[in-house]
N, C-alpha and C positions, 0 to 999 in steps of 0.2 A: 460588690456585682458581677465580681469573674468568677467567683466562687458558687454564687446562685446559677450562674450561665452552664458552669460546667458539673453542678449537678444535674440539670435541666436535660443535659447532652448526655449525661452517664444514666439518667433515667431512660432517655428516649430510648438508646443502646439494650439498655438490659431488659426495657419489656418483652419486647417479641420475643426471647428468649424465655423468660419469666413466664409467660401464657405460653410458649411452646409445652415447656417443660411442665407445664401444670396440664394442657390439655394429653399428653401423654400418659402422664399419673393416672389422670383419669381414664383412661383407654383404657391401661394394663389394669386397672382396679375391676373396670368393668369386663373383661377379657376372664379374669381370675373367676369372678363371680358369675360368669356363664362358663366358664370350663366345670368350676365345682358342681354347679346344676346337672350337666350334662353326665358328670361322675356319677351322680350320684341317681340317676335317671337308668343308668346301666347298670348301675350294679343292682337296684331292685329288681330293673327286668329279667335282670340271672337268676336274683335269687328265687323269685317269686317262679321263673321256667324252672328251676331245680326241684321245686316242692311238688311242683305240677307232675315231676315225673312219678312219683308215687301214689299219684292218681288212678289207682289198679279195678279193671271190671273182674278179675279172675285171682281171688285167693286161694282156690282151693288148691291150684297148680301150685303156691308157691310153697304150700307146705310139704313139698317133695323135692325140696331144693335143700341142698347140703348144706351149703356155704350161706353164713348170715351176709353177705353183700352183694348174693345172686337175685337181685329184685327185676324183677319185672318193670321195664320203665313206659310210660305212656309218653312217646315222644310227640304226638300229633297235640296233645294239652298243652304239652308244655311249649311247644312253639306257639302257639294261639296266645298262650298265656306271657309269653315274652314281648310279645309283638303287639298286642293289647296293653299292657303297663308302660312298655316303650313310648306308642302312639299319644298314652295319657299323661307321659310324663314329659314328653316334648310340645305338649299341648297341641296337638293335632289328630287326637281322639275323632274327631267329624269332620276332618277334612281329608280326602281319599287322593287330591293331586298331592297335596305338602308330605302323606304318607308313601307315597309312590316316590317324590324325590327324597326323603328318609332313606328309605330302603337301595337305592344306589352309593350310598356310603356304607351299608352293609356286606360284605364279601363274603361273609359266612358264619353260620350257628351250628357249633359241635354238641353234638348228645354223645356222653360218656357211658357207654355202657359194660356191666360186667365183662362181656366176652368178646366186645366189640363195639365200634363207634359208626355213629352214622352225621352228614353233612346236610347241611340245609342250605342251598345258594340257588343262583340264579342261572338256568338253562336257555337254551335256545328251542323253539319247536316249530313246526311245521303246523299249521290249526288246518281244519277240513276244507278251508276258503282256498288251499294253498299258499298262505300269508304267513309272513316270520313272525312270532311273537316270543316275549322272552318273560318267563315266571319264575320265582322260587320253588324248588321241588326237593326232594329229598334224594339223595345220592343211594347206594345199595350198602348195605351192612360191610365196614371192613372189619375183618378179624385180627386180632393182636397175633399174626403168623409170625413165626421163625422156622430157618432152616440151618441144619449147623453143614459142616464139611463132607460128613460119614453122608447125607442124605435124608437124615432125619426130620423128620418137620414137629414142631411144636406148636400149639394153639394156647397161646396165653387167657389168664382171666386178671380181674385185678387183686386175687390173692394165689394162691398157690396151688392152686386148683387147673389141671393141665389136660388136654386133649393130646395123645403123643403115638405118633408114627414111628416106626422103627424099622427101618431101611434092612438091617440083617435077616430078620425074621419077617418083614410084610405083615405086621400085625398092629394092629390100634388096638393104643387102652387110653382108659378114663379115669381121673381122678383126683386126691390130693398127691403132691409131687414125695410126701414121705411113703403113697401105699403103692407106688408102682412098681412092678418088678420088673428092670429095664436095665440094657447094658448100656443105656447113655448115658456118657459120665455128669452131663449138665446137671441129671436129675439125683444125682449120688452129693453133691455139692451146693447147701443150702444158701450159703452167701453170694455163691456167685450164680446160681436160678435166681437170687432176688436184683443182681443187677443187671442181668441177660433181661429179663422180664419189663423191669421197669424201662429201660432204655429201649428195648424194642416198642412198647406202647408210644414213649414220646416220640421216636419216631416213627412210627406210621403216622401219627395225629400231624407232624411236623410237614412230613411229606405232601399227605394229603391235602394241607392247609396252603402250601406254598403253589401245589397244582390250581387250587381252587381260586386264590388271589391273582394268578396268570389269567386266568381265564376272565376272572372278575375284571380284569384291565384292558381284555380287548371290547367286553362289553360296554365298558364305562367311556371308553375312548369313543364310542359311537353315538353316544348320549349326550355329548359334550363336556365330559368332564374329565378337565386334563391332568386331574392328578393322578399320580402313580402309585398304586397299592403295594405295599409291601411286607413280608414276612415280619411283623411285630416282634421287638425282643423281649422275650419272658426269664423271668428269674429261675434256675433251679428247684427255688421254693415253690413257686408256682407251678410246676411239672410235676412236682414231688405230689403237691395236691390233685394233680389231675387225676395220677394214676392209684388214687388211694379209695377213692369212691365213687360212685355213678354220679356228673352232673352236669351242666351248660357250660360253654364258652362261646360266649359273642366279641365280633369285633369291630369295631366303628373305626373308617379311618377317611382323613380328608373334607369333615363339615366344614367349611369356610366359617372361621371365627375371627373377625377383622384381620390383622394383619397376620395370623396364624393358620393353621389348620388344627381342627378336633383330630386326635389319636389317640385311641385308649381300644382296650378289653377288660374284659370280666369274666372270671370264673365263679363256677355257684353249685358248691358240690353240695346234695343231699343231706351229710354228714347225719343220716336217721340210718341206723340197723334196726333189722326189723326184731319188735317182741317177740320170746320164744313163743310157739305154738307150742300147745298141750294136747298131746296124744295117748287116746283111751283105747287099750288093747285089755287081753285078755293071757294070763297069766297064770298056769295051773289052776283052772277053771276058775280064777278069783278078776273080777276085773279093776286094772290100776292103770294110773294116769303118770305119764311124766315127761319133759319136755323134749322138743325134737331133737336136740341136741346129744342127748342120751344115746348110746349106739346097743339099743336090747334090739334083738330079730324076732322080736313076739308082733302076731297079725294086728294091724291096727284098725279098729272098728271104727272108732270117732273121731274127729278134729276139735277141739275148742279151743274160743280166745282169751281163758282163763283159768285157773285151778277152782274158780270155784264154781265153773259152769261144769265141769267134769266129776266134781266133788256132788254137783245137784242131782246126776243121773246115776249116782250110785258108784263112783269110781273112788277104790281108794291111791294116796301118793305113794309114789315110790323113785326114790332120788335115783341121781345116777350112779351112785357110790355102789350101788346093789350090786350084783353080778348077776347073770340068769341062772 
């Protein structure tokens, strides 16, 4: 009888711990599922936005660009796509109020362009009625600018194309690093140039992001959000991906999720190099076509999307290995 009594006592003592532990396990399982769902929603929204960057309305202007990475971006289409996909995957596509609540947890969306970047974040405005309102807007384009101790200025891009101001001669030059004739030491050291270029782009984005998050904290506190937004810790590999291609970065912080808050960021790069453009020109009275990557001095008569279209117009192929 005593053994049975002790067994009953033991069960009564251990049962609450078992119930609590099982409840905690179930809570953690649900939080993990929720976090995975949020991760997928954010990643999908950023990837869709990055693809939307390439929706371009002026392809003729693209043909004059010397760099394969110099792609005109459609940031308006990208931001619309980002929010449309995000709302849909969070299940608030038809709920403007819930969308507004979700927006409060997005301190910034950044579009990485070829020669600069833009930040989409909330700002305060005074409307026509004299009332203060807050809405997300695009900030001005931020160039990847750099200045050395001698007063020389460089404006970097996502490759080695650069705009240079040489303080000594007070002259401007523009072109690929290896093509520029200048006394600026940085331009004569390819490895150092690449290090400085990458670090300058990363620092520019980080500094602007820190500023925007600080501003967002001020706005959030007025709207009853007690969470303090912070600059996310991003790996060096992720930052390297950022400066390799045009793309979109989005940050979500502070969404209540059980006993914890959801914090994450996502990076979506276009990873799309433009197809070579076929140029139709006249060489020695003969119609020829070649890729825009060839450095020929001939006057371009027409441009084509592919070689077949150029051949149908009577142009003959000219290899880049042929010299003028």
